[in-house]
DSSP file (Angstrom, degrees, kcal/mol; ACC not computed):
  #  RESIDUE AA STRUCTURE BP1 BP2  ACC     N-H-->O    O-->H-N    N-H-->O    O-->H-N    TCO  KAPPA ALPHA  PHI   PSI    X-CA   Y-CA   Z-CA
    1    1 A M              0   0    0      0, 0.0     2,-0.1     0, 0.0     0, 0.0   0.000 360.0 360.0 360.0 128.2  -25.6  -15.9  -33.0
    2    2 A T     >  -     0   0    0      1,-0.1     4,-2.4     4,-0.0     5,-0.2  -0.334 360.0-108.9 -78.9 164.4  -24.5  -19.4  -33.6
    3    3 A M  H  > S+     0   0    0      1,-0.2     4,-2.6     2,-0.2     5,-0.2   0.898 121.2  53.3 -59.1 -40.9  -21.1  -20.8  -32.8
    4    4 A H  H  > S+     0   0    0      1,-0.2     4,-2.5     2,-0.2    -1,-0.2   0.922 109.6  47.8 -61.1 -43.7  -20.3  -21.0  -36.5
    5    5 A N  H  > S+     0   0    0      2,-0.2     4,-2.9     1,-0.2    -1,-0.2   0.893 110.6  51.3 -64.7 -39.9  -21.2  -17.3  -36.9
    6    6 A V  H  X S+     0   0    0     -4,-2.4     4,-2.4     2,-0.2    -2,-0.2   0.937 112.6  45.5 -62.3 -46.4  -19.2  -16.3  -33.9
    7    7 A L  H  X S+     0   0    0     -4,-2.6     4,-2.6     2,-0.2    -2,-0.2   0.882 113.5  50.0 -65.6 -38.2  -16.1  -18.1  -35.3
    8    8 A E  H  X S+     0   0    0     -4,-2.5     4,-2.3    -5,-0.2    -2,-0.2   0.927 111.3  48.1 -65.4 -44.7  -16.7  -16.7  -38.8
    9    9 A E  H  <>S+     0   0    0     -4,-2.9     5,-2.8     1,-0.2     6,-0.7   0.892 112.7  49.4 -62.2 -39.7  -17.0  -13.1  -37.4
   10   10 A L  H ><5S+     0   0    0     -4,-2.4     3,-1.3    -5,-0.2    -2,-0.2   0.929 109.6  51.8 -63.5 -45.8  -13.8  -13.7  -35.4
   11   11 A F  H 3<5S+     0   0    0     -4,-2.6    -2,-0.2     1,-0.3    -1,-0.2   0.902 111.2  46.6 -57.6 -44.1  -12.0  -15.0  -38.5
   12   12 A Y  T 3<5S-     0   0    0     -4,-2.3    -1,-0.3    -5,-0.1    -2,-0.2   0.414 115.8-114.4 -83.2   3.2  -13.0  -12.0  -40.5
   13   13 A G  T < 5S+     0   0    0     -3,-1.3    -3,-0.2    -4,-0.3    -2,-0.1   0.724  78.1 128.2  75.6  21.0  -12.0   -9.6  -37.8
   14   14 A N      < +     0   0    0     -5,-2.8     2,-0.6    -6,-0.2    -4,-0.2   0.553  49.5  82.5 -88.4  -7.6  -15.5   -8.3  -37.2
   15   15 A L        +     0   0    0     -6,-0.7    -2,-0.0    -5,-0.1    -1,-0.0  -0.875  48.2 161.3 -99.7 120.7  -15.5   -9.0  -33.4
   16   16 A N    >   -     0   0    0     -2,-0.6     3,-1.8     3,-0.1    -6,-0.0  -0.766  15.1-178.2-139.8  90.2  -13.9   -6.2  -31.5
   17   17 A P  T 3  S+     0   0    0      0, 0.0    -1,-0.1     0, 0.0    -2,-0.0   0.690  83.1  60.0 -66.3 -16.0  -14.8   -6.2  -27.8
   18   18 A G  T 3  S+     0   0    0      1,-0.1     2,-1.0     2,-0.0    -2,-0.0   0.543  81.1  94.3 -86.6  -6.5  -12.7   -3.0  -27.2
   19   19 A Y    <   +     0   0    0     -3,-1.8     2,-0.3     2,-0.0    -3,-0.1  -0.751  52.8 141.3 -92.5 102.3  -14.7   -0.9  -29.6
   20   20 A K        -     0   0    0     -2,-1.0     2,-0.5     0, 0.0    -2,-0.0  -0.958  48.9-121.7-137.5 154.1  -17.4    0.9  -27.6
   21   21 A Q        -     0   0    0     -2,-0.3     2,-0.2     1,-0.0    -2,-0.0  -0.846  35.0-114.8 -97.4 133.5  -18.9    4.3  -27.7
   22   22 A M        -     0   0    0     -2,-0.5     2,-0.5     1,-0.1    -1,-0.0  -0.452  26.2-126.1 -68.7 134.2  -18.6    6.3  -24.5
   23   23 A V    >   -     0   0    0     -2,-0.2     3,-2.1     1,-0.1     6,-0.4  -0.726  28.0-115.2 -84.6 123.2  -22.0    7.0  -22.8
   24   24 A H  T 3  S+     0   0    0     -2,-0.5     3,-0.1     1,-0.3    -1,-0.1  -0.334  98.7  13.7 -58.6 130.7  -22.4   10.7  -22.1
   25   25 A G  T 3  S+     0   0    0      1,-0.3    -1,-0.3     2,-0.1    -2,-0.0   0.399  95.4 134.2  84.9  -2.9  -22.6   11.5  -18.4
   26   26 A S  S <> S-     0   0    0     -3,-2.1     4,-2.5     1,-0.1    -1,-0.3  -0.246  73.3-106.4 -73.4 167.2  -21.3    8.0  -17.4
   27   27 A E  H  > S+     0   0    0      1,-0.2     4,-2.5     2,-0.2     5,-0.2   0.877 123.6  53.7 -59.8 -37.8  -18.5    7.6  -14.8
   28   28 A F  H  > S+     0   0    0      2,-0.2     4,-2.5     1,-0.2    -1,-0.2   0.926 109.1  47.4 -62.4 -45.5  -16.2    6.7  -17.6
   29   29 A A  H  > S+     0   0    0     -6,-0.4     4,-2.3     2,-0.2    -2,-0.2   0.895 112.2  50.1 -63.9 -40.3  -17.0   10.0  -19.4
   30   30 A K  H  X S+     0   0    0     -4,-2.5     4,-2.3     2,-0.2    -2,-0.2   0.916 112.0  47.2 -64.3 -43.1  -16.6   12.0  -16.2
   31   31 A A  H  X S+     0   0    0     -4,-2.5     4,-2.2     2,-0.2    -2,-0.2   0.897 111.4  51.6 -66.3 -39.5  -13.2   10.4  -15.5
   32   32 A T  H  X S+     0   0    0     -4,-2.5     4,-2.4     1,-0.2    -2,-0.2   0.914 110.8  47.9 -62.3 -43.5  -12.1   11.0  -19.1
   33   33 A K  H  X S+     0   0    0     -4,-2.3     4,-3.1     2,-0.2     5,-0.2   0.896 109.3  53.5 -64.9 -39.8  -13.1   14.7  -18.9
   34   34 A A  H  X S+     0   0    0     -4,-2.3     4,-2.2     2,-0.2    -1,-0.2   0.906 111.0  46.3 -62.0 -41.6  -11.3   15.1  -15.5
   35   35 A V  H  X S+     0   0    0     -4,-2.2     4,-2.5     2,-0.2    -2,-0.2   0.935 114.4  47.7 -64.6 -45.9   -8.1   13.7  -17.1
   36   36 A S  H  X S+     0   0    0     -4,-2.4     4,-2.2     2,-0.2    -2,-0.2   0.918 112.7  47.8 -62.4 -45.3   -8.5   15.9  -20.1
   37   37 A D  H  X S+     0   0    0     -4,-3.1     4,-2.1     1,-0.2    -1,-0.2   0.912 113.0  48.8 -62.7 -42.7   -9.1   19.0  -18.0
   38   38 A S  H  X S+     0   0    0     -4,-2.2     4,-2.6    -5,-0.2    -2,-0.2   0.901 109.4  52.5 -64.5 -41.2   -6.2   18.3  -15.8
   39   39 A E  H  X S+     0   0    0     -4,-2.5     4,-2.5     1,-0.2    -1,-0.2   0.913 109.1  49.7 -61.6 -42.6   -3.9   17.7  -18.8
   40   40 A E  H  X S+     0   0    0     -4,-2.2     4,-1.6     2,-0.2    -1,-0.2   0.916 111.6  48.8 -61.9 -43.5   -4.9   21.1  -20.2
   41   41 A R  H  X S+     0   0    0     -4,-2.1     4,-0.7     1,-0.2    -2,-0.2   0.909 112.1  48.1 -64.3 -42.5   -4.3   22.9  -16.9
   42   42 A V  H >X S+     0   0    0     -4,-2.6     3,-1.2     1,-0.2     4,-0.6   0.922 108.5  54.5 -64.3 -43.4   -0.8   21.2  -16.5
   43   43 A C  H >< S+     0   0    0     -4,-2.5     3,-0.9     1,-0.3    -1,-0.2   0.837 101.3  58.9 -61.6 -32.7    0.1   22.1  -20.1
   44   44 A K  H 3< S+     0   0    0     -4,-1.6    -1,-0.3     1,-0.2    -2,-0.2   0.762 105.2  51.1 -66.1 -23.7   -0.6   25.8  -19.4
   45   45 A L  H << S+     0   0    0     -3,-1.2     2,-0.3    -4,-0.7    -1,-0.2   0.582 100.4  81.4 -87.7 -11.1    2.0   25.7  -16.7
   46   46 A L  S << S-     0   0    0     -3,-0.9     2,-0.1    -4,-0.6    -3,-0.0  -0.654  71.0-131.3-103.0 150.4    4.7   24.2  -18.8
   47   47 A D     >  -     0   0    0     -2,-0.3     4,-2.6     1,-0.1     5,-0.2  -0.373  45.3 -90.3 -83.7 176.5    7.2   25.7  -21.3
   48   48 A D  H  > S+     0   0    0      1,-0.2     4,-2.0     2,-0.2     5,-0.1   0.871 126.4  50.3 -59.4 -40.5    7.6   24.0  -24.7
   49   49 A K  H  > S+     0   0    0      1,-0.2     4,-1.8     2,-0.2    -1,-0.2   0.923 113.8  44.9 -64.8 -43.9   10.4   21.6  -23.5
   50   50 A D  H  > S+     0   0    0      1,-0.2     4,-2.7     2,-0.2    -2,-0.2   0.847 109.3  56.3 -69.5 -33.6    8.4   20.5  -20.5
   51   51 A K  H  X S+     0   0    0     -4,-2.6     4,-2.6     2,-0.2    -1,-0.2   0.892 106.5  51.3 -62.9 -38.8    5.3   20.1  -22.6
   52   52 A E  H  X S+     0   0    0     -4,-2.0     4,-2.2     2,-0.2    -2,-0.2   0.921 111.4  46.6 -63.6 -44.3    7.2   17.7  -24.9
   53   53 A L  H  X S+     0   0    0     -4,-1.8     4,-2.4     2,-0.2    -2,-0.2   0.912 112.6  50.1 -63.5 -42.6    8.3   15.7  -21.9
   54   54 A F  H  X S+     0   0    0     -4,-2.7     4,-2.7     1,-0.2     5,-0.2   0.900 109.4  51.5 -62.9 -41.3    4.8   15.6  -20.5
   55   55 A A  H  X S+     0   0    0     -4,-2.6     4,-2.2     2,-0.2    -1,-0.2   0.902 110.2  49.0 -62.8 -41.3    3.5   14.5  -23.9
   56   56 A K  H  X S+     0   0    0     -4,-2.2     4,-2.4     2,-0.2    -2,-0.2   0.909 111.8  49.6 -63.7 -41.3    6.0   11.6  -24.0
   57   57 A M  H  X S+     0   0    0     -4,-2.4     4,-2.4     2,-0.2    -2,-0.2   0.925 112.1  46.3 -64.5 -44.9    5.1   10.6  -20.4
   58   58 A T  H  X S+     0   0    0     -4,-2.7     4,-2.3     2,-0.2    -1,-0.2   0.865 112.2  51.5 -68.1 -34.4    1.3   10.6  -21.2
   59   59 A A  H  X S+     0   0    0     -4,-2.2     4,-2.3    -5,-0.2    -1,-0.2   0.915 110.9  48.0 -66.0 -42.0    2.0    8.6  -24.4
   60   60 A A  H  X S+     0   0    0     -4,-2.4     4,-2.5     2,-0.2    -2,-0.2   0.896 111.8  50.0 -64.4 -40.0    4.0    6.1  -22.5
   61   61 A Q  H  X S+     0   0    0     -4,-2.4     4,-2.7     2,-0.2    -2,-0.2   0.900 109.8  51.1 -64.9 -40.4    1.3    5.9  -19.9
   62   62 A G  H  X S+     0   0    0     -4,-2.3     4,-2.3     2,-0.2    -2,-0.2   0.908 110.2  49.2 -61.3 -42.8   -1.3    5.3  -22.6
   63   63 A K  H  X S+     0   0    0     -4,-2.3     4,-2.5     2,-0.2    -2,-0.2   0.925 111.8  48.8 -61.8 -45.5    0.8    2.6  -24.1
   64   64 A L  H  X S+     0   0    0     -4,-2.5     4,-2.6     1,-0.2    -2,-0.2   0.906 110.0  51.5 -61.7 -42.5    1.1    0.9  -20.7
   65   65 A N  H  X S+     0   0    0     -4,-2.7     4,-2.6     2,-0.2    -1,-0.2   0.907 110.6  49.1 -60.5 -42.1   -2.6    1.2  -20.1
   66   66 A G  H  X S+     0   0    0     -4,-2.3     4,-2.3     2,-0.2    -2,-0.2   0.914 111.6  48.1 -63.9 -43.9   -3.2   -0.5  -23.5
   67   67 A L  H  X S+     0   0    0     -4,-2.5     4,-2.4     2,-0.2    -2,-0.2   0.904 112.7  49.3 -62.9 -41.5   -0.8   -3.3  -22.7
   68   68 A T  H  X S+     0   0    0     -4,-2.6     4,-2.6     2,-0.2    -2,-0.2   0.925 110.4  49.8 -63.9 -45.3   -2.4   -3.8  -19.3
   69   69 A A  H  X S+     0   0    0     -4,-2.6     4,-2.4     1,-0.2    -2,-0.2   0.901 111.0  50.3 -60.5 -41.4   -5.9   -3.9  -20.8
   70   70 A C  H  X S+     0   0    0     -4,-2.3     4,-2.6     2,-0.2    -1,-0.2   0.926 110.8  48.4 -62.9 -45.8   -4.8   -6.4  -23.4
   71   71 A E  H  X S+     0   0    0     -4,-2.4     4,-2.6     1,-0.2    -2,-0.2   0.914 112.4  48.5 -62.3 -42.9   -3.2   -8.7  -20.7
   72   72 A Y  H  X S+     0   0    0     -4,-2.6     4,-2.6     2,-0.2    -1,-0.2   0.885 110.8  51.6 -65.0 -37.9   -6.4   -8.5  -18.6
   73   73 A F  H  X S+     0   0    0     -4,-2.4     4,-2.6    -5,-0.2    -2,-0.2   0.940 111.3  47.0 -61.6 -47.2   -8.5   -9.3  -21.6
   74   74 A I  H  X S+     0   0    0     -4,-2.6     4,-2.6     1,-0.2    -2,-0.2   0.928 113.7  47.4 -61.6 -46.0   -6.4  -12.3  -22.4
   75   75 A E  H  X S+     0   0    0     -4,-2.6     4,-2.5     1,-0.2    -1,-0.2   0.901 113.0  49.0 -63.7 -40.2   -6.5  -13.5  -18.8
   76   76 A G  H  X S+     0   0    0     -4,-2.6     4,-2.5     2,-0.2    -2,-0.2   0.896 111.3  49.6 -64.9 -40.3  -10.2  -13.0  -18.6
   77   77 A F  H  X S+     0   0    0     -4,-2.6     4,-2.3     2,-0.2    -2,-0.2   0.919 111.6  48.7 -64.5 -43.6  -10.8  -14.9  -21.8
   78   78 A R  H  X S+     0   0    0     -4,-2.6     4,-2.6     2,-0.2    -2,-0.2   0.914 111.1  50.0 -62.4 -42.8   -8.6  -17.8  -20.6
   79   79 A L  H  X S+     0   0    0     -4,-2.5     4,-2.6     1,-0.2    -2,-0.2   0.920 110.0  50.8 -61.7 -43.3  -10.5  -17.8  -17.3
   80   80 A G  H  X S+     0   0    0     -4,-2.5     4,-2.5     1,-0.2    -1,-0.2   0.898 110.7  49.0 -60.6 -40.7  -13.8  -17.9  -19.2
   81   81 A A  H  X S+     0   0    0     -4,-2.3     4,-2.5     2,-0.2    -2,-0.2   0.910 110.7  50.3 -65.6 -41.6  -12.5  -20.8  -21.3
   82   82 A R  H  X S+     0   0    0     -4,-2.6     4,-2.6     2,-0.2    -2,-0.2   0.909 110.7  49.4 -62.1 -41.7  -11.4  -22.7  -18.2
   83   83 A I  H  X S+     0   0    0     -4,-2.6     4,-2.5     2,-0.2    -2,-0.2   0.927 110.8  50.5 -62.7 -44.4  -14.8  -22.1  -16.6
   84   84 A G  H  X S+     0   0    0     -4,-2.5     4,-1.7     1,-0.2    -2,-0.2   0.905 111.7  47.3 -59.9 -42.5  -16.5  -23.4  -19.8
   85   85 A L  H  X S+     0   0    0     -4,-2.5     4,-1.0     2,-0.2    -1,-0.2   0.897 111.5  50.8 -66.0 -40.0  -14.3  -26.5  -19.8
   86   86 A A  H  < S+     0   0    0     -4,-2.6     3,-0.4     1,-0.2    -2,-0.2   0.894 108.8  51.6 -65.1 -38.7  -15.0  -27.1  -16.1
   87   87 A V  H  < S+     0   0    0     -4,-2.5    -1,-0.2     1,-0.2    -2,-0.2   0.879 111.6  47.3 -64.1 -37.6  -18.7  -26.8  -16.7
   88   88 A M  H  < S+     0   0    0     -4,-1.7    -1,-0.2    -5,-0.2     2,-0.2   0.645  94.5  96.8 -79.6 -14.7  -18.6  -29.3  -19.5
   89   89 A S     <  -     0   0    0     -4,-1.0    -3,-0.0    -3,-0.4    -4,-0.0  -0.531  56.1-162.1 -80.4 140.7  -16.5  -31.8  -17.5
   90   90 A D        +     0   0    0     -2,-0.2     7,-0.2     2,-0.0     2,-0.1   0.339  50.1 128.2 -97.2   4.4  -18.1  -34.7  -15.7
   91   91 A D        +     0   0    0     -5,-0.1     2,-0.3     5,-0.1    -2,-0.1  -0.394  24.4 153.6 -67.8 133.9  -15.1  -35.2  -13.5
   92   92 A T        -     0   0    0     -2,-0.1    -2,-0.0     3,-0.1     0, 0.0  -0.962  37.3-148.0-154.2 146.7  -15.7  -35.3   -9.7
   93   93 A E  S    S+     0   0    0     -2,-0.3    -1,-0.1     1,-0.1     3,-0.1   0.752  95.0  33.0 -86.6 -25.4  -13.7  -37.0   -7.0
   94   94 A N  S    S+     0   0    0      1,-0.1     2,-0.3     0, 0.0    -1,-0.1   0.718 116.1  35.9-108.9 -25.3  -16.6  -37.8   -4.7
   95   95 A L        -     0   0    0      0, 0.0     2,-0.3     0, 0.0    -1,-0.1  -0.938  55.4-163.9-131.7 151.9  -19.7  -38.5   -6.8
   96   96 A K        -     0   0    0     -2,-0.3    -5,-0.1    -3,-0.1    -3,-0.0  -0.961  36.7 -90.5-132.3 157.2  -20.4  -40.2  -10.1
   97   97 A S    >   -     0   0    0     -2,-0.3     3,-1.1    -7,-0.2    -7,-0.0  -0.299  24.8-134.2 -64.4 142.9  -23.5  -40.1  -12.2
   98   98 A I  T 3  S+     0   0    0      1,-0.2    -1,-0.1     2,-0.1     0, 0.0   0.784 104.7  62.6 -65.8 -28.4  -26.2  -42.8  -11.6
   99   99 A T  T 3         0   0    0      1,-0.2    -1,-0.2     0, 0.0    -2,-0.1   0.561 360.0 360.0 -78.7  -6.7  -26.3  -43.3  -15.4
  100  100 A D    <         0   0    0     -3,-1.1    -1,-0.2     0, 0.0    -2,-0.1   0.489 360.0 360.0 -73.6 360.0  -22.7  -44.5  -15.6
C-alpha cells in the first residue's frame, strides 16, 4: 500500500486498527470467556436492584477500558511518529556525514 493510498483510506475512514476478529482458543478468547462466565455467575447471586448496579458498574468499566485503549493507541502512534522522525533526522552531536 502506497503512502497516498494509506492517507486516502484514512481520509475515507476505511482504516480501523481496533476492528479485529477474535481468534478461537486464543488467550484473548479464553480471558473473554472467563469474564463472561464470571459475570453470569455473579448475576445469578444478585437480586434485580443489585443486577442493575452491577450492569452500571460493568458498563462504566467498559467505558474506562475504551478510554484507556484510545489513550494508549494515541500515545503509541505518537511514539511511532517520533521514532520515524528520529530515523529520518541526520542530527547527531558527535559525528557528521563524510559527504557534508
